[in-house]
N, C-alpha and C positions, 0 to 999 in steps of 0.2 A: 245792720246785716243786710247782705245782698242775697236775694233769691236768684237762682240760676235754672233756666229752662232751655232745652235744646229741641231743634227741629231739623228735618232734612226731607228734601223732595227731589226726584229726578225729573220733575216737570221744568224744563228750562226754556221751552219755546213760547209758552203761554204765560205771560207774567201774572195776569190776574188770577189764574188757576194755581200757579205756583204760590202766590201770596195766600190764597184761600187754604192750601194745604199746610203751609207753614203756620198760619194763625190758628187752624183747627188743632195742631199738636201744641202750640204754645198757650193757647186759650188766654189771651191778655184780658178779655172781660172778666175772668175769674181770678187770673194770678197777677196781673199787673198792679203794682202799688203806686205811690206818689211819683217816683222818678224812675224812668225806664230808658234803656239804650239797647239797641241790637247790634251785634258783631255778625257779620256775614262773611262766608267764604264761598266762592262760586267758580263754575268752569268759565274759561275765558269768553266764550261766545256770548254769555250773559251780559258782558260789557258792550256789545255791538248794537247799533241802531238805538231804539228807544226801549228795549226790553227792560234794562235796569231801572230806568226812570219810571216806567209804568209799574214796576214791582214796588219800589220804595213809596211811591204815591199811594199804593194800596195798603202800606203798613201804618198802624196807629202810632208808631213811635220812630224816632231817629234811627238811622242805620249807618254803620260805617264798617269798613273791612277791606278785603282785597281777594284777588284771584288765588286759587290753589290747584295745582294739578290733580290732586285727589283730596277728598275730604270724608270724614266720618263722624257720625253722631247717632245716638238712639239705637245702637246696634246694627246700623246700616253704614254703607260707604259705597264710593263710586267716583268716577271721573266726571261724568256728565250730571252734577248734581249742584244743588244749592243748599247750604246749611246756615242756620241762623241760631245764635245764642241770645236769649232775652235775659238781660241783667236787670232786675228791678228792686227797688228798696224804698223804705220810708225815711231812713236816716242816712242814706248815701246818695250822692247825685253825680252826674257825669257831664263832660264837657268834650266837644269835638272841635279840633282846630286843624288847619291844613297849611302847608307851605307849597305854593303852586309853581309850575313852570320851572322846575329845577333843572331841566336840560338846557334851558336858556340862560341860566345864572351861573356866575363864577363860584368857585369853591368858597372864597372869602365871603361873598354875598350870602350864600347859603348859611354858612356858619353863623354869620350875624343875625340872620333872620331867625334861625332856630334858638339862638341864645336869647333873643328878645322874646321869642314865643315862650321860652321857658319862664322868664320873669313874669310874664302875664299869667301862665298857668299856675304859678306858685304863689300868687298874691290875689286876695288877701289870705286865702287859706291854701295850705300845701297839700297836694294830692297824696294819697296813700300809694297810688301807682299810676304810671303812664304807659299806654300800649301804643307803640309807633308801628306804623305800616309803611315801609320804604321800598320803592321800586329800585332796581339796580341802575344806579347813576355812576359811570366810571370815575368821576372826580369827587364823589361824596359817598363814603362807605358807612355801614351801620355802626361801626364803633366810633365814627365821628359823632353819631347821635348822642351817646351817653357822655362824651367829652364836651360837647356843646350845650346839651340841654341841662345837665346837672353841674352845679358848682361843688367844690370840695366840701362845702358846709351843709349841703343839701343831702338827705337820705332818702330821696324819693326813688321808689324801686321801679325799674324800667323792664317791662316784659312785652317783647313784640317780635317782629320778623322783617327781613328783607324778602320781598316778593319774588319768586322765581318760578316761571312756568317751564318745567323740564321738557314738555312736548314741543312747545314752540315759544321760544324765549323772546323772539323779536316782536316788539310792539304788543305784547300780550301780558305784561306785568302790571295789571290794572289796580288802582287803589280807589276806594270810594269813601267820600266824606264830605259833609257840609253840603249834600245834595249835588256833588260833582264827581265825575269819573274820569280818571286820567292815568296814563303810564309814566308821568313824570311829576306826580304829586305825592307828597308824604302826608299822611293823616295820623293825628295824635289823639287818643281817646284817654282823657283823664278821669280817674276814679277817686272821688272825695268821700270823707265820712267814716262810718263806723264799721270797718271790716279789717281783717288781717290776713292778707294773702301769704301763701307759703309756696316754696318753689323746691323742685326736685329735677335733678338733670343727670343725665348719664350719656356715654358715648361708647360707640363701638370702634372708635379710632384708637390705635395703639401706637404709642410713641416709638416702641421698639421693633415695629413691623415696617420694614423699608424695602424699597425696590431700587436697586442701583445706587450710584454714588451721589454724595452731597454736591449740591450746585450752589452758586452764589448769585444773589440779586446785584446786578452791577448798575442798574438804573431804574428808578421808580418814582412816581409822583402820586401821593395819596394811595389810592387803591389800584392805580394803573401800573402793571408790570411791563416795563419797557425792554429790558434786556436781562439775560441770564448768561453768566460766564462770558460776557462780552458780545453775545449775539443776540439778535432780536427775539423777544420772548416766544412768539408764534413759531419761528423757526427752530428755537430750542426744543418745543414740544414735538415738532415734525420729525427732527433728527432722532429723537427718542422713540420714534415709531408710535407715538401715542395718539396722533390725531391726522386726519387727512383734510384736504382744503374744503371739502363739502360738507363736513359735520363737526366743525371745530367746537361749537358750543356744547353739543351733546357730549362729545368725547372728553373734553376738559372737565365737565361737571362731574364725570365718572372717575376722575383721577384724585383720590385724596392726597393732599400734600401736607407736610409737617414744615412749619417755619420755625427756625431757631434765631432768636434776636441776639443783638450784641451783649445784653445783659443776662443771657443764658435761658431766658424763658422760652417755652416751647408752646405752640398753639397749632391746631388744625387749620387748614386753610383750604376753601373751595375756590375754583376759577370759574367765573360765570359767563364769560363770553369774549368776544374780541371787540376792540375799539375800532368802529367802522372806518375803513379807508387806511388802517395802519397794520403794523405787524406786532401791535401791542395787545395785551389782554388784560381784563380786569378782574380783580379778586373780590371776595366777600368781606374783606377787611383791608384796613390800611397796611401798607407795606413799608420796608425800610431798606435802604441801600446797605449792602454788607450782610444782610440776613441771609441765612442758608436755607435751602429748600431740599427737602428729601421726599421723594414719592412713596406712597404707601398703597395699601388695599383694604377693603372691608370683607368680612365673611358673613354669609347669610345666617347661620344659626347663631352666631355671636350677636348680630344686630337684633335679631328676634328676642333672644334672651335678655338682651339690654333692655328692650322696651318692656318686656314682662316684669323685670326686676324693678323698674321705675314705678310701674303701676302698683306692684306689691309693697313698695316703700310708702306710697301714698295711703294704701289701706292700712298698713301697720301704724302709720302715724295718726290713724282714725280721722283722716281728711276726706272730703268729697267735693263734688262739683268741680270738675277739672277741664282746664284748657290745655291742649297739647300742641306744641309746635315741633314738627319733625323735619329734620334735614332732608331735603329732596334728594341729595346724593346718596342717602341710604338705600334708595329705591333699587339702584343698580346691583346692590349686593344680594337682592332677593331673586335674581333670575327673572323668569317670565311671570311670576306672581307679584305684580306691583302692590297688590293689596294685602300682602302677608302680614305687615304690621298692623294695618287696621283690622284684619281679621283676629289677631291675637288680642287686641284691645277689646273688640266686641265680646270674644269668648270670655275673658276675664270679667267684663262688666255683667255678662249673663250669669256667670258663676255667683258672683256677689249679690245680684238681685235675687237669685233662687235662695241663697243663704239668709239674706236679711229681710227679704219680703218688701223691698223698696228699690227703685232704680238706682243704679250707679251713674249719674249724669255726667257725660263727657262730650267734648267736641275736638276734633283733631284736623290740623291742616299742615301742609307741606310748605317749606320755607328754603329760600336760598342761603339764608343765614339766620341764626336764632339769637335773640337778645334776652338773656335770663340772668337774674342776680345769683351769685354764689356765696356761700358763707366765708367771711373772713376770720382771721385768727382771734379777733376781738369779740366774736360772736355776732357781728353785724354783717349785713349783706353788701356785696360789692357788684355793681353792675358790670356785665361783661358780654361780649358778642362771642359767638361759638359757631362751629361747623360740625356736621356729622353727629349731632346730638339729638336727644330725645328730651325736650324740655317741657315741664309741667308747672302750671300755676293752679293751686288748689284754692277755692274761695270760701269754703266753710269747714268747720269742724263738727264732730258729733257722729261720725260713722260708727255704727254698731256692728263691730266685727269680732265680737267675743265668741 
């Protein structure tokens, strides 16, 4: 069984003080068991200079994680914060691995390295779950992760995220792992042993909600969109009046899109930015020539109701101790209150704590793309990447909500 503890601090300039506040909340001297790992989400400035290094040096257990534009835990939330989850267990253990310098490697080289890493993670014991943290790499998308890390005979569940800092996406998508901090490194945290994660996911994206006519991808490579309807991708968005030259990344991220592939399958897709020096843009998932693109939109109240329904689903399933990855694109549907979803989560957690007399522990971070298993027809889970979703992994059962 895994024990789950959360902490959050707004002290981001003084790393030793931040560590002291986090440790006071986690209380590892009392709560830590035989094996412990910390998952961290942090404001981007935490990664600059030696702040992050001084912080992790002050922690008594290994830390891995990534930047998040906003984070929430313990009924608190904010932009300029650090949050840490302490996973600890006597019969589970954890392993952190990284793939470094992805911006300097070709697509095939990355695929080969991650496939090899998967073989190492799955031997001699297969993990129950692997949590990847991937920065935006134009030539390698998050759905490549589950294609390369998992083989068809494996049933290892993948729950993770593509890092995306919506305020300043350039060189700010930091990942921490194995004592290193980088915006071109993917970290993998493997969970082994006696626990059963469960997953809940919902979206405020509607396939029948569209803006304008359907367009066609006429050229793409991996996650790079090169042309739409025969014109450069960036020019296509300009002609639609959806972006200007000085705010391309922010504008594109706020435009939900639906992709329809040749086999008829439909998925939401977020566009994360431009490929520097080109008229190309890169997406949060791999693309396909001939696929159709339809633009859509999100609604504020539906987004909040979707978040509330997912939390209630966890409660009804009598699950507890949850990690939530939320699509950063959902923020723009909330108007000026970027924290509306985190406020809704905190309110529900408080209601449950009042009802049951014990904390409903959670941690929430924002992502450019969410990796979360979904139920298959045979009752098993299938790994899948998503956009515009509210994805939850619950770590324990036994919630008393009668």
